[in-house]
N, C-alpha and C positions, 0 to 999 in steps of 0.2 A: 214829642212830635205830634203835630195836629192831625186831625182826620184827613184834611186836604193833602198834607205832606205825605201821609201814608198812601193815598191814592196816586199821587204823582210818582212816588217811588216805584210802585208796582206797574203803573201804566206807562210812564215815560221811559223806564229803563228795561223792563222785562217783556213788554208786549212784543217787540221785534223777535225775541228769542222763541216765542210761541210757535212760529212757523217752523223753526229748526227742531223743536222738541216734538212735533206732531208724530213723526215716525216712531220715535222711542216710546211715546205715550201710547200709541196704537198697539205696539208690540206688548206693552205691559198690560193693556186692557184685555187683549186676546189671551194672554197667558193667565190672567187672573180668573177667567171664566165669566159666566153670566152673573149679574148682580141685581139687587133691588134697591131702588132709591127711596129713602125715607120720605114720608108724606110732607115733612117740613124742609126737605132738601131740594134746592134748585140746582146747585152746583154738583160737583162730582165727588168730593172727598169722603162723604159719610156713607158710602155704599157698603153693603155686606154681601158676601158671596153666597148665593143660594146653594150652589152645588156643594160648597164646603160644609154648610150647616145641615142640609137635608139629603145630600147625596143624590140629587136629581137635577134636572135642567128646568129652568123657569122660562116663561114666555118673554121675559124682559130681554130687550136687545140693546146693544150699545150703538153709538153713532158709528164707530169703526166698522161694525158688522153691517149696518145699514148702507154705508158707503161702498160696500162691495157689490151692491146691486147697480147695474148700469142705469136703470130707470131712475133711481134715487139721485145718482150723480148728475144725470141730465136735468132732472127737475130743479135741483139746487143750482146748477149752472145757469139755467134759464132765469130763475127768479132772482138770485143774488147778482148774476152778471148783468141783468137788465136794470136793476134798481140801483146798484152801487155807483154808477157814473152819473146818475140823475142828481142835479143840484137841489139842495134844500134852500128855500127862500122864505123870508118873513114878510107878511102882508098885514095891513090893517083892514078895516071894514071895506075900503074902497079899492086899494091897489097895493102894489109892491112897495115896501118901504125904501126910501132913497138910500138910507144907510143900513146895511145888512150886518147882523151880528157876525163877527169874524169866525166864531167857532163853528158856524154852520158849514163853512167851506175850507177850514184849515185845521190841521193838527200840529201840535208842537212836539209830538213824540217821533219815533222812528218809522211809524207806519203812516201811510197816506190816508186822506179821507175816503178814498176808494176802498182800501182794505178795511177801514173802520166800519163802513156800511155793509160791505160784503159779509164780514163775520157777524155783524148784528143780525142780518137776515138769516144767516146760518143758525144762530142761536134760536131764533124764533121758529124756524122750520123744525128743528130737532127737539128743542127743550121747551119752547113756548114762552121763554123769558130772555131778556138781555139786560146787561147793566153797563152804564157809562159812568166813569169817574170824572169829577169836575174840580176845577179851581175857580174861585169867585173873588171879586174885588173885596179887599179887606177881610177875606175869609169870613164874610158875613152871610147869614142865611138869605138875606134879601139883596146881596151883592150881585152885580151883573156877571154872567158866566164869561170867563176868560179863555179857558181851554176845556175840551171834552174829548175823552178817549174811551174806547170800549175796554172793559175788563174781561179777560178770558173766563169762560164759564166755570172752569175747574178751580178758579181762584176764589170764588165767592159762594155764599150760601145764605139761606134764611133760617134763623133758628126758630125754636118752638114759640118764642115770644114775638115773632115777626120782625126781629131786628136783622139788619143786613150785616154780614160779617165778610170781610175781605182778608184772606189768609188768616182766618180764625179771629181776627180783630174787629170789634164793632166800629162802624163809621157813622158820622153824622148824616142825617137825612138830606141836608142841603149839599152834601159832598158827592152825591150820586144821583143818577136818574135810573129808576127801575122801569123797564119798558115791557109791558105785557103784550104778548102776541095775540093773534086772532083765534088761537086754539091752544090746547095743552101741549102740542108738539108730537111729532111722529113717534118719538120714543115712549110716549105715554099711551096714546089712543090707537096707534097702528101696529102695536107689537105683534099681534097674532098674524096679520097679513104679511108684515115684513119678515117675521120669523119663517113663515111658510115659503116666502120667496127665496130666502137664503137656503132653506132645505132643498127647494126645487133646483136652485143653481148647483148645489152640491151633487144632487142626484144626476143632473144633466152632465156634469163634468165626469162623474164616475162612469156613467153609461157610455159617454164618448170615448173614454179610455178603454173600455171593454165592451164594445157594442154587440154583445151576444146575450141570449136569454140566460136566466139562472140555471146553473149546471149541477147535476147530481151524478157522482160516480157510483153507480149502483152495482153492488156485488151480487152475482147470480148464483153463487154456490154457497153451501153451508160450511161453517168452520174454515173459512178462508183466511183472509188477512187479519193479523192482530192489530190492536189499536195503534201502536207505534208505526206499523207498516202502512196502515191506512192514512195516517197523517202525513207520512213521507210521500205516498202516492198523490195526495191532494196538493201538497206543496210543489211537487215536481210538475203536476199538470198546470198549476197556476203559473209557474215559471215558464213553462213551454208556451202558454197562451200569450205571455208578455213578450216573447221573442218576436223579432221582426218577421219571422216566417210562421207565426203562431196561428194562422188561419187553418193549418193542417195539424192534426194531432193523432196519436196512436194510443189505444187502450188495450190492456191485456185481455186474454180470452175470457176470463171470469168477470170482467168489468163491463157493465153496460152504461153507455153515456145517455143520460136522460136530461131533457131541458124542461124547465117550468116557466111558462109565460114567455111572451115574445117581446122583442124591442118595440116600443111605442113612441116613435119620433113625433107623432102628432101631438101626444100629450105634452111633450116638452115645448113644442112650438106654440101650441095654444095656451099652455100654462104660462110661459114666459111673456106672451102677448098680453094676457090678462093681468100679469104683474104690472105692466106698464099702465094699463087702464086703472088699476087700483091706486097706484102711486099718483097718477094724474088726479083722481078723485080726492085723495087725501090732501093734495097741494093746491087744489082748485085750478089745475091746468087742463086744457083740452087734451084728450087722449092722443090726437094726431100730433101734438107738439112733442110727445115722447115716442113717436113712431109706433104708437099702438092703435089698433083699429077695433071697432065694434062690429057686430055681425051685420049691422045695417048701414055701415059706412065703408067707403073705399078711400084709399089714400091718393086721391087725385089732386090736381093743382087747386081746384076750388076748395077742397077741405083743408089743405095746408094754408091757403090764404085766409080762410075763415078762422083757423086755429090762431094765426098771427093776430088777427083782430080781437079774438077772444082773450088772448094773453094780455094785450094792451088795455082792454076795456074792463076785465074782471080780475084776472089773476094778480097782476102787479099791484093794483090798488088794495086788494085783499091783504097783502103783506106789507105794503108801505103805509097805508092809512093809520094803522095802530101806532106807528112811530111818529107820524106827523101829529096825530091827536095827542100823544103824550107830550111832545115838545111844545104843544100849544097851550098847555096848562100853566097856571099862573106861577107855579114854583120854578118854571123854566124860562118863560118869556113874560114880559109885562102884560097886564090886563089889556085886552083889546087887540093884542097881536096874535096872529096865528101862523103856524109853520106848515108849509106844503112842499111836496116834491114837484118840481117843474118838469112835467112830462111833455111839454109843448113840442120839443124837438123830436121826441120819440114818436109822438102821435101825428106829426105833420105828414100828410100824404105827399109823396114825391110827384112832381108834375109829370103829366103824360108826355112822352117824347113827340116831337114835332118834326116835320120834314116837308119838302116840296110836294105840291100836289102832283100826283101821277095819274095819267089816264090809263084806264084799263084797255 
């Protein structure tokens, strides 16, 4: 089997199954615990579980955990959703080529070009790299590209010698396109902030379930309850608080109910807001696009409109330009040809509404 046949086998047949496997894969990741990626590892197979080795939790975070944050989900939706439908076009020094390479707008696999680009942007956001598998005319290194499909991130890796492996098998350089993103990816440089955001979400959910201060059942007499009796008392109190009528409780004569700390809803509100601001900064989006606000800004119509313009002018090109630049290199397109995303339709301003002149 040639390297190209190997790529076609994995991309053309199994790519569609990736969407169906995501739920199961996510469950396995969460069950496995937190892990560390090898310095030479771009894909997912060579992770070791930190908790199993050292008995503690690392700052590394998985994509599945990051996608539990609403701000991350929305940032991905904006970036991938806006870029995925934009057509790729080939140009020379002067204008768009009359005959466009078919692979730019077509896939022969079971997934559409829209899905191909959406998951490519997803790769760049989280991992900083993406990989496409190619078939070329005559299976030659200088042959024109016939088909191109994204290879799921967990199917490939880079070994210590810099060779690309797909399903643990080396592939020829001309059979793939390795696409570097504009950064190392959220799972590399944003781990501390994303981990903190996940913990904040967990704390907020727990406090919402039991929105009362921390409670101590303090015994006021000596030689009172034994250890087993105290544990039973605490368990009974917790069960009573979880009851639908748990706002009212009773404590025995010798037990004093003490509270430590007060509920701080403002901390959750402000903390969750600044998670949105942090994610916006990591993804080069305006905070208003994620419904986050700074102390000096208000979410008015003008700031929302400004956020829309900022997305089109800065955020989209930040993520799309690395792909276009990679596709413009001579191993992908002929010398003198460049690939660009055609954002013309997205950037075109809608005409102002007109109507009959009306006297005041």
